[in-house]
C-alpha positions in Angstrom: 0.1 0.3 0.4 1.5 3.6 -0.8 1.8 6.0 1.5 0.6 9.9 1.4 4.2 10.6 0.6 5.0 8.3 -1.7 2.0 9.4 -3.4 2.5 12.3 -3.7 5.9 12.0 -4.9 4.4 10.1 -8.0 2.1 13.0 -8.4 4.4 15.7 -8.4 6.9 13.3 -10.9 4.1 12.7 -13.3 3.1 16.1 -13.5 6.6 17.4 -13.6 7.2 14.6 -16.9 3.5 15.7 -18.7 4.6 20.0 -18.0 8.1 19.2 -19.5 6.8 17.4 -22.6 4.2 19.9 -23.4 6.8 22.3 -22.8 9.0 20.0 -25.6 5.9 19.6 -27.5 5.6 23.2 -28.0 9.4 23.9 -29.1 10.1 26.0 -25.3 13.3 24.7 -25.9 14.7 26.4 -28.7 13.1 29.6 -27.1 15.5 29.1 -24.3 18.5 28.4 -26.4 18.2 31.5 -28.2 17.2 33.8 -25.5 20.7 31.9 -23.9 22.5 32.9 -26.9 21.6 36.3 -26.8 21.7 36.7 -23.1 25.7 35.2 -23.4 26.7 37.5 -26.3 25.5 40.5 -24.7 27.9 39.8 -21.6 30.8 39.4 -24.1 29.6 42.6 -26.0 29.4 41.1 -29.6 25.4 41.4 -29.0 
């Protein structure tokens, strides 16, 4: 039998996996990479 703590851990793990999958499906990794590159270039004075 699952304890309350174990049930909550599984629920949060599942929610995290679902939200990660939604973000990947929407193309968010590309957006994050664009922003990271832009910030990096600004820091070194090129962008």
